[in-house]
C-alpha positions in Angstrom: 77.7 68.1 133.4 76.8 66.6 130.1 74.6 67.8 127.2 71.2 66.1 126.7 71.0 63.1 124.4 69.2 63.1 121.1 65.6 61.9 121.5 64.2 62.4 118.0 61.9 65.0 116.5 58.3 65.4 117.6 56.7 68.3 115.7 54.4 70.6 117.5 53.0 73.5 115.5 49.8 75.4 115.9 47.1 74.9 113.3 47.9 76.8 110.1 47.3 76.5 106.4 49.5 73.8 104.9 51.5 76.2 102.7 52.4 78.3 105.7 53.4 75.3 107.7 55.7 74.1 104.9 57.2 77.6 104.4 57.8 77.9 108.2 59.6 74.5 108.4 61.6 75.2 105.2 62.7 78.6 106.6 63.6 76.9 109.9 65.8 74.4 108.0 67.5 77.0 106.0 68.2 79.4 108.8 69.1 76.8 111.4 71.6 75.1 109.0 73.3 78.5 108.7 73.3 79.0 112.5 74.7 75.5 113.1 77.6 76.1 110.6 78.4 79.4 112.4 78.0 77.7 115.8 80.5 75.0 114.8 83.0 77.7 113.8 82.5 79.7 117.0 83.0 76.6 119.1 86.2 75.8 117.2 87.5 79.3 117.8 86.3 79.4 121.4 84.2 82.5 120.8 82.0 82.1 123.9 79.8 85.1 123.4 79.0 84.1 119.8 78.3 80.5 120.9 75.9 81.8 123.5 74.1 84.1 121.1 73.7 81.4 118.4 72.7 78.7 120.9 70.1 81.0 122.3 68.7 81.7 118.8 68.7 78.0 117.9 67.0 77.2 121.2 64.2 79.6 120.5 63.7 78.5 116.9 63.7 74.8 117.8 61.3 75.4 120.7 58.9 77.2 118.3 58.4 74.1 116.1 58.5 71.5 118.9 62.1 70.2 118.3 62.7 69.8 122.1 65.9 67.8 121.9 67.5 70.6 119.8 66.2 73.2 122.2 67.7 71.3 125.2 71.1 70.8 123.6 71.1 74.5 122.5 70.2 75.6 126.0 73.0 73.4 127.4 75.4 75.1 125.1 74.1 78.5 125.9 74.5 77.9 129.6 77.8 76.0 129.5 79.6 77.7 126.6 82.5 78.7 128.8 82.6 75.9 131.4 81.2 72.8 129.7 84.5 71.4 128.5 85.4 70.8 124.8 84.2 67.2 124.8 80.8 68.0 126.2 80.4 71.1 123.9 81.3 68.9 120.9 78.8 66.3 122.0 76.1 69.0 122.4 76.9 70.2 118.8 76.6 66.6 117.5 73.3 66.3 119.3 72.1 69.6 117.7 73.2 68.4 114.2 71.5 64.9 114.6 68.4 66.6 115.8 68.5 69.1 112.9 68.8 66.1 110.5 65.7 64.5 112.1 63.7 67.7 111.6 65.0 68.1 108.0 64.1 64.5 107.2 60.6 65.0 108.6 60.2 68.2 106.5 61.4 66.3 103.3 59.2 63.3 104.0 56.0 64.8 105.3 56.0 68.5 104.2 56.5 68.1 100.4 59.4 69.8 98.6 62.9 69.7 99.8 63.6 72.6 102.1 65.7 75.4 100.7 69.4 75.3 101.7 72.2 72.8 101.9 71.5 69.2 102.6 73.3 68.9 106.0 75.2 71.0 108.4 79.0 70.7 108.8 80.2 67.7 110.8 
């Protein structure tokens, strides 16, 4: 079984005031970057329960803004944290990171100010 491939970001948010939308997307970028860094560490240390918990959180956050490829890769990691094989888990993490970068680029280009937090998650 293989993780899903990156398909690009297609934002899907309910109607809300522009400032709230920007704040939500900036918060998503900040918190998801942190979760991706912790997920990479948990994968490297084979901490299956931590991988599942973080993948579940990323899946929910990504789903809430319409980042379906992130949600799919996170769900794959959540379901296959123990049995997916290192190569497939690493590919899922790469897909998550690439998807995150697409969301972050969208936020920077179309939502105004740079989102808070670091520029990119760990490789």
